[in-house]
C-alpha positions in Angstrom: 232.1 37.9 22.8 229.0 40.1 23.5 229.6 43.5 25.0 228.3 43.6 28.6 225.1 45.7 28.8 225.7 48.8 31.0 222.7 50.9 31.8 221.0 53.0 29.1 222.9 51.5 26.2 222.0 52.9 22.8 223.4 52.3 19.3 223.4 54.7 16.3 224.0 53.6 12.7 225.4 56.0 10.2 228.7 56.9 8.6 231.0 57.6 11.5 234.0 60.0 11.5 236.3 61.1 14.3 240.0 62.2 14.6 243.1 60.9 16.4 245.6 63.5 15.2 246.0 66.6 13.1 245.7 65.8 9.4 248.2 68.5 8.6 250.9 66.5 10.4 249.7 62.9 10.4 248.4 60.8 7.5 246.7 58.4 10.0 244.7 61.3 11.5 241.2 60.0 11.4 238.8 57.0 11.5 236.1 56.8 8.9 233.5 54.0 8.9 231.2 54.4 5.9 228.7 52.0 7.4 229.5 52.6 11.0 228.1 52.2 14.5 228.4 54.4 17.6 227.6 52.7 20.9 226.7 54.9 23.9 226.3 53.6 27.4 225.5 55.6 30.5 226.2 58.9 28.6 229.7 57.9 27.5 231.0 56.5 24.3 231.6 52.8 24.5 232.7 52.0 21.0 232.8 53.4 17.5 233.6 51.3 14.4 232.2 49.3 11.5 228.6 48.3 11.8 229.3 44.7 10.6 231.9 44.2 13.4 230.1 45.9 16.3 226.4 45.1 15.8 226.6 41.3 16.3 228.2 41.9 19.7 225.5 44.1 21.0 223.3 42.7 23.8 219.9 41.5 22.6 217.4 44.3 22.7 219.8 47.1 22.5 217.9 50.0 20.9 219.3 51.0 17.4 218.6 54.3 15.9 219.3 54.2 12.1 220.8 57.4 10.6 222.0 55.7 7.4 222.9 58.1 4.7 224.1 60.7 7.3 227.3 61.3 9.2 227.8 61.0 12.9 230.8 62.9 14.3 231.8 64.6 17.6 230.0 67.8 18.4 231.6 71.0 17.3 233.6 73.0 19.8 233.5 76.9 19.5 236.6 78.1 21.4 235.8 81.9 21.5 232.3 83.4 21.6 230.4 86.2 23.5 226.9 85.2 24.6 225.9 88.8 25.6 226.6 89.9 22.0 223.8 87.7 20.5 221.4 90.6 20.1 223.9 93.0 18.4 225.2 90.6 15.8 225.6 92.3 12.4 226.2 95.8 13.8 228.2 97.9 11.4 231.2 99.9 12.5 234.5 101.1 11.0 236.7 98.9 13.2 237.0 97.0 16.5 237.4 99.9 18.9 234.5 102.0 17.6 232.4 98.8 17.4 233.0 98.1 21.1 232.1 101.7 22.1 229.1 102.0 19.9 227.4 98.6 20.2 229.1 96.2 22.5 229.4 98.1 25.7 225.8 99.5 25.6 224.5 96.0 24.8 226.4 94.4 27.7 225.0 97.0 30.1 221.7 95.2 30.0 223.1 92.1 31.7 222.9 93.7 35.1 219.3 92.4 34.8 219.4 88.7 35.7 216.2 88.0 33.8 217.5 89.6 30.6 220.7 87.6 31.0 218.7 84.4 31.4 216.6 85.0 28.3 219.6 85.7 26.1 221.5 82.7 27.5 218.5 80.4 26.7 218.4 81.7 23.1 222.2 81.5 22.7 222.4 77.9 23.8 219.5 76.8 21.6 221.3 78.5 18.7 224.6 76.7 19.4 222.8 73.3 19.6 220.9 74.0 16.4 224.2 74.5 14.7 225.8 71.4 16.2 228.0 73.1 18.8 228.0 71.1 22.0 230.9 72.9 23.8 232.0 76.6 23.8 234.4 78.9 25.6 232.1 81.7 26.4 232.6 85.4 27.5 229.9 86.6 29.9 229.8 90.3 31.0 231.3 92.1 33.9 228.2 91.2 36.0 228.5 88.0 38.1 224.8 87.4 37.5 225.5 87.0 33.8 227.7 84.0 34.6 225.0 82.6 36.9 222.4 82.9 34.2 224.6 81.3 31.6 225.7 78.3 33.7 222.2 77.8 35.0 220.9 77.5 31.5 223.7 75.2 30.4 223.3 73.1 33.5 219.6 72.6 32.7 220.6 71.2 29.3 223.5 69.2 30.9 226.0 70.7 28.5 229.9 70.8 28.7 230.5 74.6 28.7 233.3 76.9 29.7 232.6 80.5 30.7 233.7 83.4 32.8 232.9 86.9 34.1 234.7 89.6 32.1 237.3 91.5 34.1 237.5 95.2 33.0 238.6 98.1 35.2 239.7 100.8 32.8 239.1 102.3 29.3 235.4 101.3 29.4 232.2 103.0 30.4 231.6 103.5 34.2 228.6 101.3 34.0 230.7 98.3 33.1 233.8 99.0 35.2 234.8 96.8 38.1 238.0 97.1 40.1 241.1 94.9 40.2 240.0 93.8 43.7 236.3 93.3 43.0 237.0 91.4 39.8 239.4 89.0 41.5 237.0 88.5 44.5 234.0 87.9 42.2 236.0 85.6 39.9 237.1 83.5 42.9 233.6 83.2 44.2 232.3 82.2 40.8 235.1 79.5 40.4 234.0 78.1 43.8 230.4 78.1 42.8 230.6 76.8 39.2 233.9 75.2 38.3 233.4 71.4 37.9 229.8 71.6 39.0 228.2 69.1 36.7 229.7 69.8 33.3 230.5 73.4 33.9 234.1 74.7 33.7 235.3 78.2 34.6 237.5 80.5 32.6 239.3 83.5 34.2 238.4 86.2 31.7 240.2 89.6 31.5 238.6 91.1 28.4 241.9 92.3 26.9 244.9 94.3 28.0 243.4 97.7 26.9 240.6 97.4 29.5 242.6 95.9 32.3 245.1 97.7 34.6 248.4 96.2 35.5 246.9 95.5 39.0 244.0 93.6 37.4 246.2 91.5 35.2 248.5 90.8 38.1 245.5 89.4 40.1 244.2 87.5 37.0 247.6 85.8 36.8 247.5 85.0 40.5 244.1 83.4 40.1 245.4 81.4 37.2 248.2 80.0 39.5 245.8 79.5 42.4 243.3 77.5 40.3 245.5 75.7 37.8 242.8 73.5 36.5 240.6 76.4 35.5 240.7 78.0 32.0 241.9 81.4 31.1 240.6 83.4 28.1 241.3 86.8 26.6 242.0 88.6 23.3 245.4 89.3 21.8 246.6 91.0 18.6 243.2 91.2 17.0 243.5 94.6 15.4 246.4 96.9 14.5 244.9 100.0 16.2 244.3 97.9 19.3 247.8 96.6 19.3 249.2 100.1 19.0 247.1 101.2 22.0 248.5 98.2 24.0 252.0 99.4 23.2 251.3 102.8 24.7 249.7 101.3 27.8 252.5 98.8 28.3 255.6 100.5 26.8 258.1 98.1 28.5 256.4 94.9 27.1 258.2 93.3 24.1 254.9 92.6 22.4 251.1 92.4 23.1 251.4 88.8 24.0 254.3 89.5 26.3 252.0 91.7 28.4 250.1 88.5 29.4 253.3 86.5 29.7 254.7 89.0 32.2 251.7 88.3 34.5 251.9 84.5 34.2 248.9 84.1 32.0 250.4 81.9 29.3 249.8 78.3 30.3 247.9 75.1 29.4 244.1 75.8 29.3 244.8 79.5 28.2 242.9 80.4 25.1 243.9 83.6 23.2 241.4 84.9 20.7 242.5 86.1 17.2 246.4 86.1 17.3 246.6 88.0 14.0 249.6 90.3 14.6 252.0 88.0 16.5 255.6 87.8 15.7 257.8 84.7 15.6 258.8 84.8 19.2 255.1 85.2 20.2 254.2 82.0 18.3 257.1 80.2 19.9 255.9 81.3 23.3 252.4 80.1 22.6 253.7 76.7 21.7 256.2 76.5 24.6 253.6 77.5 27.2 250.8 75.2 26.0 248.6 78.2 25.3 246.2 78.0 22.3 244.9 80.3 19.6 241.2 80.6 18.8 241.0 81.5 15.1 238.0 83.8 14.4 237.9 84.2 10.6 234.4 85.5 10.3 234.8 88.4 12.9 238.3 89.2 11.6 236.8 89.7 8.1 233.7 91.5 9.3 235.7 94.0 11.4 238.6 94.3 8.9 241.1 93.2 11.6 243.3 91.0 9.4 244.1 87.5 8.3 245.3 84.6 10.5 248.6 83.2 9.3 248.1 79.5 9.3 251.5 78.8 7.7 253.5 80.5 10.4 251.3 79.1 13.2 251.8 75.6 11.9 255.6 76.1 11.6 255.7 77.0 15.3 253.3 74.1 16.1 250.9 76.3 17.9 247.7 74.7 19.2 244.8 75.9 17.0 241.1 75.9 17.1 238.2 77.6 15.3 235.7 80.0 16.8 232.7 82.0 15.7 233.4 85.0 17.9 229.7 86.1 18.0 228.8 89.0 17.8 231.8 90.2 15.7 231.3 86.9 13.9 228.1 86.8 11.9 227.1 83.1 12.2 226.8 80.6 15.0 227.6 77.9 12.4 231.0 76.2 12.7 230.4 75.0 9.1 230.2 78.6 7.9 233.2 79.4 10.1 235.2 76.7 8.3 234.1 78.3 5.0 235.6 81.6 6.0 238.8 80.0 7.4 239.4 78.3 4.1 239.2 81.6 2.2 241.4 83.4 4.7 244.1 80.7 4.2 243.8 80.9 0.4 244.3 84.6 0.4 247.8 83.8 1.9 248.5 80.9 -0.5 247.7 78.2 2.1 245.3 75.3 1.4 243.2 73.9 4.3 241.9 70.5 3.5 238.3 69.5 4.5 239.7 67.0 7.0 241.8 69.7 8.7 238.8 72.1 9.0 236.7 69.4 10.7 239.7 68.5 13.0 240.1 72.1 14.1 236.4 72.2 15.1 236.5 69.0 17.0 239.6 67.2 18.4 241.8 70.2 17.6 239.7 72.4 19.8 239.5 69.8 22.5 243.3 69.4 22.5 243.7 73.2 22.6 241.5 73.2 25.7 243.3 70.2 27.3 240.0 68.3 27.1 241.1 65.4 24.9 239.8 62.2 26.4 236.8 64.1 27.7 235.3 65.5 24.5 236.4 65.9 20.8 236.4 62.3 19.5 234.9 58.8 20.0 237.7 57.2 22.1 236.0 54.8 24.6 235.0 56.7 27.8 234.7 60.1 26.2 231.4 62.0 26.8 228.8 61.2 24.2 228.5 64.7 22.6 227.9 64.1 18.9 226.0 65.4 15.9 224.3 64.0 12.9 225.1 65.8 9.7 222.9 65.4 6.6 224.8 65.6 3.3 221.4 66.3 1.7 220.5 69.1 4.1 220.0 71.5 1.2 219.1 70.9 -2.4 222.5 72.3 -3.6 224.5 70.3 -1.1 222.5 67.1 -2.0 223.4 67.7 -5.7 227.0 68.3 -4.9 227.6 65.5 -2.5 226.1 62.8 -4.7 229.0 63.5 -7.0 231.7 63.2 -4.3 234.2 60.5 -4.9 236.2 60.6 -1.6 235.8 61.5 2.1 237.9 64.6 1.6 235.7 65.9 -1.2 232.6 65.2 0.9 233.9 67.1 3.9 235.1 70.0 1.8 231.6 70.3 0.3 230.0 70.2 3.7 232.4 72.9 5.0 232.0 75.2 2.0 228.3 74.8 1.4 226.9 73.7 4.8 225.1 75.6 7.6 222.6 74.9 10.4 220.3 73.1 7.9 222.9 70.3 7.6 222.6 69.5 11.4 219.9 66.8 11.6 220.4 66.2 15.3 222.6 67.2 18.2 223.3 65.0 21.3 224.9 66.0 24.5 225.9 63.4 27.1 223.9 60.9 25.0 220.8 63.0 25.2 219.0 64.4 22.1 219.1 68.2 22.6 218.2 69.3 19.1 216.5 67.7 16.2 215.8 69.4 12.9 212.2 69.0 11.8 
């Protein structure tokens, strides 16, 4: 029986991959259609499956774009990234805290200028799309105008983005310092302006416990309760020196994570960056509360912060996702991020399969953000955010992938050898937003 022709129907032929579950825990985790078809109607996924089964049911005249030889999969999701740090990427420092003082804070000062914020946001979003990232959880600066600039740029591209104004009222330069009251007031105003406007979603964003007073964290927790469908994002246990400093600032807390727990900040849609130095109780609390970890392997290696413990996180059944953490991270590419994540795991005796790496960058991240059913796979009705990957995107990759004998081998090669050159096209809401020449 033919599929009824809703407005703006479009079909795409290629190999099609998407996930239903975490490959680490479910053998039936994914759908792979070597000769597949993705059908998009009115900016939503209508169907994904075998070309031979779906194509005959298409209404006559449905446009078909043929990407045969390439792979269509959901767009990548970057769960922790700082758009204001774009211009200071690859800045050398002996550790996290000196890096913040020397490079990060002076760079973020410039975002008091709305025009500067707009220019950086435009470049940042173009770079994400070039690398196949269609959704990100983004830190802006302490300036409300930085949030306005970011969401205005993403709105013009009709992207599904999550972002928020940094809250920071101590242990930072005066030129970046807000107050507990002003940060809460400005955050509430920004939520009312941007949250669920088009495809924008707001994240309450205390930078980290070192730079927020108890009063500010208290108000951040109150905002999280007052606006339960917003997101919350911050950093936790990234660096040993940072963790020791948190202990001196909050001596009565059981752990760094417990600081946030005390103020009611552990909940679904809460994303905690890094999570390197957690203990077993912390991991249990993350899982119990529905909070999620953004794993940032590239920045953790770059700043010498430590190695994420995949084995213990999986034992606790924590929600996990991958993140570039620009500008501590040194690449916008989620493929290169997978590369680093694999090596981090190997240093601790853990093996991450190619399937798991791609899951963490798509449906795993969507689940961590409580956005499954909206983005992250090709279930009917999800938003049509997808990418086209070219296994022949570089000469070396072409030579390697022509010798692959399984899907796992192909995905592993893409993760370990791929970068932005592999992304042939990026679609957001069914619209082509990047195409590699």
